[in-house]
Residue, then its C-alpha position, 0 to 999 in steps of 0.5 A: m500500500k502506498l503511503l499517499e495516493i492522489k486520485n483525480i484531484k480537481k479544484a476551482y474558484i468561483i469569482d463573482k458567482k459567475v467566472e470559474t477559475k480552474i486551479l487543479q484539473g485532475i491530478n493523479l499521483d502516488f508517493n511512498k516513504g523514503e522519497f524526496i519529491s519536488i513539485l516544480g512549477e511557476s507561480g499560480c500553477g496550483k502546486s501550493t494548492l495541492m500541498n494545502i489539500i494534501g496537508g488537510m488545510d483545504s477540503s474544498y475539492t473533488g477527488n480523493i486523497l488517500v493516506e495509508g488507505k484512509n480518505l481525507k474527504k471522509m474524515k471528520e474535523h477532529e480526525l483532520d486535526y489529528y491527521r495534521k498533528s501526527k501525520i503531517g509536518f509543515v515547513f513554510q517559506s515565511f517560516n511562520l514562527i510565533p514571535h513571542l515564543t523562544v526557539l525551544e518553545n516554537v518546537t515544543i508547541a506542536m508536542q503540547m497537543a500530543s501524549k508527551s510530558e513536558k520533560e519528553r517535549d523538551e528533550r525531543a525539541k533539544e534533540l531536533l534543534t541539535e540535529v539542525g545545528l541550533k544547539d546554542h540558539m534555543t533560548k533566543k526569539p525568532n527575531q534574533l535569528s537569520g533566515g536560514q536559522k528560522q527555517r531550521v527551527s521550522i523544520a525542527r517543529a515539523l519533525s517534533n511529532d515524528p510525522d510520516i509526511i513533511l510538506a515544505d512550501e518553497p523551503t529555500g525561497a527566502l534564503d541565500k545559496e549556501t543556506s539553501q543547500q544546507v536546508l536541502d541537505i537537511l530535507d534529504n536526510i529526513a527522507k533517508k530516515g523513511k519520511l516522505v518529503i514533498a517540497v513545492t518549488h519554482s527552482q529547477k536547482v532545488a527540484n534536482s536535489g530530490s529523488r523525483v520531480i513532478k512538473i505542474e502547469d495549469g493545474r495538470v501534471m506535465e512530467d513525473i521524472k524519477l531522479k534516483e531510487a527512494y531511500q530504504y527504511t526499516e523503522k516503523t513510525e509509532q502511532k501517537k495518541s491524540k489529546s487536546l491542548s492542556l489547560f495549563s499549556s493554554f494558560k501559559l500561551a495566554l500569559k506569554n501573549m499578555k506580556l507582549n501587550a503588558k501596558r494595554n492589559t494592565l490598563v484593562a485590568i485596572g479599568g475592570s477593577i474600579g467597578l469591583v472596588g465599588v462593589i466590595l466596598m459597598l458590601s464591606i460597609g453594609s456588613g460593617v454597619t450591620n455588625y456594628i449595630n448588632n454588636e452594640i445591641n448584643s453588648s447589652i443583651n446576652p447573645l444566648m438570649i431569645e426574647i419571646t412574646k405572643q401576639s394578640k389575635d385582636k390587635g384593637s383600634m390603637p395600633m401603637m398600643s402593645t398587642q402582646e398577650p400574657l404567656s400561660q404556664e402551659n406556654i412556659e412549659k412548652i418553651q422549656k421543653i424546646p431542645n437546647v433551651n438551657s433556662i428561661e426568664k419571666v418578664t412582665s412590663f407595664n406602660m403608663k399603668s404604675s406610679a410611685a410615692l414617697d411621703d408627699k411626693r408622687s410620680d407616674i412610672m412610664q415603664f415598669s418592668t421586671m428585671t432581665n439578664s440584660i441589666k448590668e451593674e455597670n449601668l448604675e450611677t450608684g447603688k446595686l441591682p435589686v433583690e427581693n422587695e427592692i426596686l431599681i429606679t431611673s435618675t428621672l424618677a429619683k428626682a421626681l420623688s426627692i425633695d432636693e437635687k440629692y436624689h442619690s439619698l433615696i437609696g435605702k429608703e422605702i417607696y410605695v409602688y402602685v399598679n392599676e389592674i383589672g380584678l377577676d370580677n372585671k373591676p379595677v384593682i390597685v396592686e400596692t407594695k412597699l419596696k426599698v430603693s436599691g440603686v439609681y441608674g442614668a436616664g439614658n443607660l437603660g431607657p429613653q432619656g427623661i422617662t421615669t422607669a423602674y425595675l424589680q424582681y419578678d418574684t417580688l411583683e408576683k407576690a404583690f399580685a398574689k396579695q390581691k388574689l391576682t395571677l401575674n402572667p409574664t408578657q415576655i419569656n427570655a429563653f437562654a440557649d446552651k450554645q450560640e450555634h443553637v440560637e437560630d434553631i430555637k428561634a425557628t422552633l418558636k416561630d413554628y409554635g406561633y411565638s414572636n420575637s420581642e419588639t427590639s429583636a423585630m426592629l433589629e431584624q427590620v433594620t438589618t433587612y433594610l441595611n442588606m437591601a441598601t447594601a445590595l442596591l449600592a453594590g448593584i449600582s457599582g456593579i454596572s461598571l462591570v458591564v463596561s469592563g466586560i465590554m473592554i475585555l471583549v474589545v481587547l480580545y477581538i483586537s488580540v484575535v486580529e493581531r494573532t490571526k497568523e498565529i492561529g493559522i500556525l497552531r491549526a496547521i500543526g494540529a490544534r483543534k478549534k476547542d484548543i484555540k478557543r481555550i487559549f483565548l478564554s484563558e486570556s480572558a480568565l487571566l484578565g478577570l483574575f488580575s482585575g479581581l486581585i487589583a480590586v482586592i488590593a485596592g479595597t484592602v488599602i481603602s478599608l485600612v485607611g478608612n477604618s483608621i480614620l473612622a476609628k479616630s473620628f467616631g471610635a468605630e471601624l465600619i468597613n468589614l472587608t472579609g475573605q468571603n468578599m475578596i473571593f466573591a470579587i475575584a470570582v465575579s471578575m473572572i465570570v464577567s471576563i470569561i463571558a466577555g471572552l466567549m464571542p472573540s474566542s469563538k471567532a478565533a476558533k472559526l478562522d480558516p487555517m489557510e486564510s489565517l496563514r496568509y494574513e499579514 
């Protein structure tokens, strides 16, 4: 079986949908390993077109190309990619080296899509470059080489995946006489190793260097001259496994290209980071303010405490009045049985139903309540917290009951307290009790400034009610969780039972909700600039596709799949997003540190809470926006025609 068979290949171009220009007019040829074929002809005779068809770059033809019996015409796109990768090695007249890669990298790039490790790729590339005389030039860039050296790199790259067929398009067209002969000797040595070398040329001297000359004129084979016997070979070419360009390799290629346009990409990354800085700062400020409010409230309230009330079904005609129902003993027992409730505290309060008297002084008590765990001794101006038969009063109430400004002198004195209640027979009852003043606290510490307020132990008030044959039921239960992590579970259970949080807790939740809404709104407004950054990245990548059109053609010629090209450009967009996110995180960190320092000095509080979660969120959002922006340019790059891309200047 022949290695390569060309059967009745015809190719024509249609110009303006009317005029047909015939390029190839029934080419029939066959080739085998060990041959050095020269296809000779003038420009425009169809020899380069034939080479592109053989190389799987052009599928718009009639006839058949058989490679080891397999028809290229019947191959699917991924099979053609594999064919170019493993069976064909291209040597171009204009070298087509990737300028931002080193000599070594230009050779290894073809092997990145074959089943070789990085170590194997480097060893193979160094071996080939040594064979073509470039051992001391491996770290140079193509622009540091002479024309002959560039062509040798091109030959080494063509041989990297050990293909069966080498296609050389005018391999000496851009070289001087001496260098041309060196390149021809290298191609002849390749044929000696059992490869099929097909060189397209218009030079008779170049054609005479091979083992066989095929002359083409006007798309037809005019002569097929055998100059010498094909080289004998014994080694069999090992079948290579196909694989896609790895993610790591695509990121390396993308990073190298980004370095070429470092200033442009840096400006794009900075531009993209501006919106992200706004987003993470809004989120951080919202989080910081919420935490500050929660901490301020929790500093006076035990974080393990859950305030429980029961809303009345009949809300009455005055919505501003309390609608809480007293909690029964059955309710209390039910609450005590909730898992992870460690203890409970009964609380009862009266608004505008109480008064206090001392000698001839009398004052209404606007808020009269039993003691809770949240009342701390550090809040007191003087005295101590009340125990049984004692009362704690505000300085406002103390002043109202004092005969002079020395209201602290009330401590230790006994005052009468009256509570207006309704008895069992629905008649008014006054609950009277005599209590010793245990302490005085500042008007603004535990209640609104200027309001007369008093606290006493629940048991003390319960006994006073019992003397009037009344039952004191709590209007609020404070349940204490055994651990902080169980608080939310207890709240969820209470909600299922139909109980409510206290007005303070409800107000806190409402404030938190409003803050979260405001934070989300401000972050959303800041996030609009992310759309702008996405458009910037899209434009930059479109420019990059145009700038790298020839590089795309080179990669496709050496076997890169469409998805490999797409992956390279998506990697570039992801890197732009990553850099934007990192810049935003760094800028946000600096702003938060400076801002918190100023806030701490001015107001004694740090309100910018930049968390690791916010940082990760910013980087993730930036990368997602960038990848979405890169979808269209990367798809365009993948769809570029390989042959047209190679011609692009």
